[in-house]
Structure formats: structure tokens, C-alpha cells
N, C-alpha and C positions, 0 to 999 in steps of 0.2 A: 810071556806067554799075550799072543793080541786077543783083542774081546771088539764087540759090538754093540754097541748102545743106541737105542732108538729116542728120537728127543723129536717132543713136538714143541713148537715156538706160532708165532705170529706169522710166520713164515709157511709155515707147514709143517712138515713131517720130513727129516733127513736121518744120517745113520751114518755115527762118529766111530772109527776105529782108532782104539788105544794098543799103541803097540809098541815095542822097547826100542830104544834109541842111546847110542852114546852119544850122543852130543848136546843132549840138552841133560838139563840140571836134576829135574826129576826119573830122568833114566827113561821117561815116555814121550811120544809125539803123537799128535793128533791128526787126522786128516777125516775130512768131513764129504758122505754121500747123496744122491739127492733118493736113491734107488738101493734097496737092501741085498738087490743081486751084483750092481758094483763093490760096494762093502767086502761083501763075501770072495770076490774075483780077489780084489785087494790083499783080503789076508792069504789067500792060497797063493798069493805073489809076492808075499813078503821076501821070503829069502832068497831073489833075485834083484828085490828093491833094495834092500840093508845091503847088501855087497856088490860094490862094481866087480866086473867081468874083468876087469883090469887095473889089480892092487898098484899099477906108479901109475895114475890117473884118478887121484880124489878131488883135490881144488878146483876150480873156477878159473884159476892161474894156469895151472899146469895144462887144464883141457885146451885152453887159447891156446897157450903157447903150442902144443902137440895139433891145434888146427891152423896155425902157421907153417909151420913145418911142412902140414901134409898139402898147403895150398901150393908154397913152394916149390916144393920138390918132387913130389909127385901128383899134383894135380887132384883136387877132391870132386869124389863122385864120378870118377872115370875122365874127367876134364882135361884138358894141358895144363900143366902147371902157368900160375899168373906170373903179368912180367914185374919187374921190380918196382917198377911204379905203380901199378896195383896194391903189391907186397907193402909199399910205404903207408897206402891206404888203410887198410887192413890194419896195419900196425898200430897207428892212430886211434882206429875204432876198438885194438885190443886194449889200449891206454884206460878209455875211457870203461870201458867191461871192468879191467882189474882194478879202477879208482871205488868203485862200489864195496861197501863191507858186507861181501858174501855170508849167509849166520851158518852155511850150512856148507855140509861136501855135495859136491855137483851132481851125485845119484840121488841125493835122499833132495833133491829140488820141485816143489811142486808149482802149479800156476798162482796160486797167492804170491810165494816169492818173486815170480818174474815180472807179475804186474806191480810190485812196489817197486822192481829195477826200475819197470817204465817208468813209473811215476818221478823217481828219483833223478835220472835222461831228462824228463821233461824239464824239470825245475831247477834241471842245472847247463843244458845247451837248447842250443836251438831246436826247435821242432824237426828239420831236417835231418840234423847232426843225428837225436834222438832216434829217428825212426834209422838211420842208415846202419848206426851201433845195435837196435834191437835185431835188425834183418841179419846181421854179423854173427850175433849171437845166436841165433837160431839155426843159421849155419852149421854155427861149432858144434851144436848139439844135436842135428840130424847126423854131422861127421861123427858126433861121440856114438850116437847110436849104430853107426856101420862098423865102428872099430869094437864095439864088445863092451862100453866104458857103462853106458847107459841100457836100460831097458824101456825107456817111455820119454815122451816128449814134453817134457812141461809148458814149453815156450809156445803149441802148436796153436793155441784159441786168443794165443797175447798178441798184438801188434797195433800201431800206429800208422793209421790212414795217411797216404801220399796226398798231399797238396800238388794241384799241377803248376808247372813253373809258369805256363801261360793263362795268367788268370786274367790277363790284358788280350786282345786280339792282338797277334803280329803283325808286324811291318812289314809287305809285300810289295817289291816294285810292277810296276806297271808296265805294260809289252813294249810302251813306247820308251820307258826310261832302260829297259834290257837291252835292247835295242841299240841305244843308246850308250849304254858301257860296251856291246860288241862291235861298235861303229869306232868308238875307242882303241876300241884292242887293234881295229886294223888299222888304225893311222898312225899307233904307236909303233906296229910292227913296220909302219914303212918310214920312220923316223928319218929325217936326214943326219938326226947322229947316231954315228954306227954301236953305240953301245947301245943306245935307247933301245934301237931298232931289232941289236941282236940279243937281249934280255928279250923281247917283246914277242919275237918268234917265238920264243919255248910259251910265254903267257899266251897269248892268243890263241893259243889250240886248248889251252886249260883251260881257259874261261868258258867257250864255247862247250867242252867238255861237260864244264859243272853247271849248266845252263839247262844243257840237254838230256842231264841223267840225273838230278837231283842228289848225287852223290853230295855226303859229308866233306868238307874241305879234308880232312883227315884222310880219307878214300881216295880220292883224287890227286892227293898232290903225290901218292907212291904208286897210283896203278902202271901193273909191270905189263911188257909187252904182251905176252898172256894171255892177258884177261881182255885185250880185243879180238873180239870174235864175229861170226858174222850178225848182225843186223842189230849190237849189240855188245855191253861191255859186264864184265865180270866183277863182282867185288868179293877179292880172296885175300885180300889185307888191309892195315888200317895204322893210322900211329899213334897210340894211346899218349896217357897224357904228357907223359915225361919227354914225348919224342920219341919215342923208342918203334921200331917197324916191329908188327907181329899181327896176329892173325883179325880178325873182326872180333870187337868184344862179345858179341851173341850169336846164336846158330841165325837169327834171322839178319843179322848183317851179311852174311855168305849171301850173295843173291847174281840173278841178271836181270839187267836193268834195257830194254830197247832204247835203241840211241838212232835220231835220223842220220841217213847215208851222205847228207854234205858232212854232217859235223865227224863221221868216223873218218871221211876222206881229209879233210883238213889235220886231224891227227895222225894218223897213216902218213900224211905227206911230208910233215914234221918229221916223223920219227925216222923216215927213209929219206933224208934227206941231209938234216942235221945230228938227226939221236946218236948218241953215242953207247957204245960198251962200258956198263959199269957194271959190280958187285952185283947188285939187287936186280937186273934185268927191269929197269924203269925207261915208263916213254919221256916220264919230264926230270930227270937229274939236274944235280945241279954242278956248275962247271967242275969241279974236283971231283962227278960222278958219285956222291952220295946223294938222299933223301932232303927234299926240300921242307924245311922246319913252318909249322902254322904262322908263325909271329913275323918271319921274313917273307912270305907270300901277301901277309898282308898291306905289309907295310910298303915294299916295294912294286908289288902288283895290282892289288886292288884298289889302295887308295889313291892313285895316279890313274887308274881306270877312272873310279869316280869323278875326280877330280877335272879330269878332261871330258866325259860328259855332263856337265856341270851340276853335279851331284852333293855337293859339299853343303853342308849346314854350320850355324854358328850356333854354339851353346854355352852357358853360363855353368861353371862350375868352381864351389870357393869363392866366388866376386871374383872368378877371370872368364875370359871370354873367348876360348877358342873354335876353332875349325876342325873338325870330323866329318867323317861320310856318313852320308843319309843312310845308308844300308851297310850292312855286314857281310860277310862271304857267306853266312850261312840264308841271308836272303836269298838266294840264287835257288837255293833247296825248297823254299816256301815257294818260289815263284811257280819252279816246276811242279811240286804237290798242286796249288791251283789251277794250273792249265789240265792237268789230268782230271781234275775235279769237272773244269770248264768242258771237258770232252766225255764228261757223263761216262769215265771210269767207274766201276765199281768200289766199293768202299775196301774189301779183301785184297783187291790188287794194289791200289793205293798202298797200304799196309805194307804188302808185299815189297815193291818195289823201292817205297823209301826207306826199307829192314826196319821197322818199326816191330821188336818182340810181342808187342800188347796192345792188339786195334784200340785200346780205352786211350792209350797216345794218339794214335792219328787222330779219333773223334776228339779229345781235348785241345791239340794242336791245330786242327781244320775245321771241326765240327762247324763254326761258324759260319763258312766258306760254303759248306754243303748243304746248308741251311737256306742262306741266301739262295745258292742256284735253284732250291724247291720251292720259296716263295718266288722267285722271276718265271720258274714255269707256271706255277699256280696263274699268276698275273695275267701269263702272253694266255693261257687255257682261258682265262675272262671267270676263272673260279671252277667250282666243282657244278653251281646250278646253272651257269654258262654254257655248260655241255648240252642241254635239254631246253631249256627254254628258248 
């Protein structure tokens, strides 16, 4: 039989519910609420809270395994099943979750239990790993709610705030540097060496499309012919972490990007003259008809273009000096965004064409450019009082 006890302390008044539990030595468990109403609602629903709706899933480990199976075979929340690469990531996070000594069956977990799990994660893993593991745990809890294993979500208020990976301003190529890269592509496509020219007849339109669309390398490497439409390109597929072809990772990744007519002409001309039929309908397939991998493109296409454009730098790592590209393939994506800001495109438009699911990411990455643009505009107008004095 459950009972409610009113308790008055230094922090104010709260209400403690004592109720029968088979998992404690005393035979009772306790939960505290700020109001009497919350305590009464809890006692009225004790029957549902103390007995899982699915008796096959009682422990956290069982729930995690069921969640993994749903992600792999069915797709959670009505989504498509996850890719093999994503499954590997989830399995690693599952190991982290299962390594914690859970004190209760899953349906009896409460916010303090999840808070303790969060502390354990932060003590044993990096902050980023802990945040991702807790996010997957919360995803699992939501799925167990949908499956009838649980009737509440004890993790709903427990989180780890994400730290932006863009703590320092990103490196963005200048207009002259991008022109130099494209000029290098033009020259390599007309190289005296037949093999080099042959490779760059494909890499050249690839580079132009990358600079003019701001797509991620994993997107523009696998653009299908059907994605080229009037005035632009549609992003309909991408490579995942294991270089497997699939849909964009998020709903925001599916998008239309306006592209200039000269770039579209270069891409269409390449495909019409040299494009080959392949199982994936790709515009830029490899010679074998498959899709290009990011690392191969970076090594064989991107770095040689930077070298010819004079954009290699010398760095020292572990006491040894080596030469590397001044920029990465993602730098063209940042260049594209910077040009949108320079053209005074609004923030929602930039978020949309960049494929950012959260506008906060757009601000994290490019907010400093927007501020600089606004400051320059203010300086040109001679300040606020400069308009009236």
C-alpha cells in the first residue's frame, strides 16, 4: 500500500511517496514531488509504473538490444532503417550504456537515476562521447515508450549541452584563392599528359559544382543525373561514414540549391560528352562505374589542385615537417556560405541551402561573418547618428 508523507525542510515543503518495490531490500521505494497533486497522480498510476507493459523487456540491456534491432530492421519513429555504419556507432554507444551498473529495472528508472548515469558518463568518457551516449539512451527510452515497455520518460530533463566544434573562426578561402583553384582545374584538364587530363575532365566540373553549390563532399561526389534540374541541383543522396551510399542523414539534408548557369553547363557538358552509364546513375562515377570515396578524391583531386594553385603550406607535427593543403574540401562549402552572407541572403535561406537541421549550427559556424558584415554596413553608414547629423 502506498502512502504520501508531507516533509518540511530548509528547502521548503515537498511530498514523499512510499510504495512497494520488489527491487529493494526494505520492500519499499521512495519518490519525492514538489506538490501534493503530483504525488497523488503518481500513486494513482503506480500500477502502470510498477509493471512493464511488455514483460519481455525488463532490464536496460534488454531495452537497448531491442532498440538496436528496431533501428536496424524497422527504423525508429517511422524513419528508414539506419545504415551499417550508423549501426556500428549505435552499437558502440550501447556498450557504453550497458557498462553502467543499472540499479533498477528499466520501467522503475527515475530522473535521479539518469542524472547519476550522466555523471558516470562524464567521469569516464569525453564530454562529446558522453553527450552522444546520453542522446542515444534518451532515444531508446522514447522507443520503449512507443513499444509499451514504459509509461514515462525519466530522461526528458537530463542532458549534456553540446559544445560547438567551431570554437575558433573557420578558415575560408578568399575569392582570389578560389579562382586560383578553379584555374588550376582548367589547366589540369588540358594537361599534356593524357592520363592527367582524362582524370581532370571529371574533377574539373566536380570542383566547379562544389564551389557553386556549397554541398558537402559526401554529397557532390555522388550527385545523380536526375538531381540536375533547371537553375540548380537537388541533394537526394550522400555517402555515410563507411562510404556507403544512402539518403541524406537528416530531413534538412534533402534540399534544392540554386547554381549558376555556367557551372550547370560545365557539368552537363561533361556528362553528355564523357559520362558513362553506371548502376547508380552518377554524374561523376569512377572508371569502374562505382562512386568515388572522399579520401580518394581528396588525395587525387583536391590536393593536386591546391598544389598547382600554390596553396600548400608547411606544418610541423611530432617534430617533423610536412607539406599539406592550406584548405580542406569542406573549405569550398564555407566559401559558398560566406558569399551568401556577402550577398545579404537571409539566415533562413542560408540554413536551408546549407542543409543545417538547426539554425543554431548556422549561427555557430557563420555568425562571426554575419556580425562582421553588419559592422561593416554600420561603418559605411557612419553609425546611427551619422544618418541625422
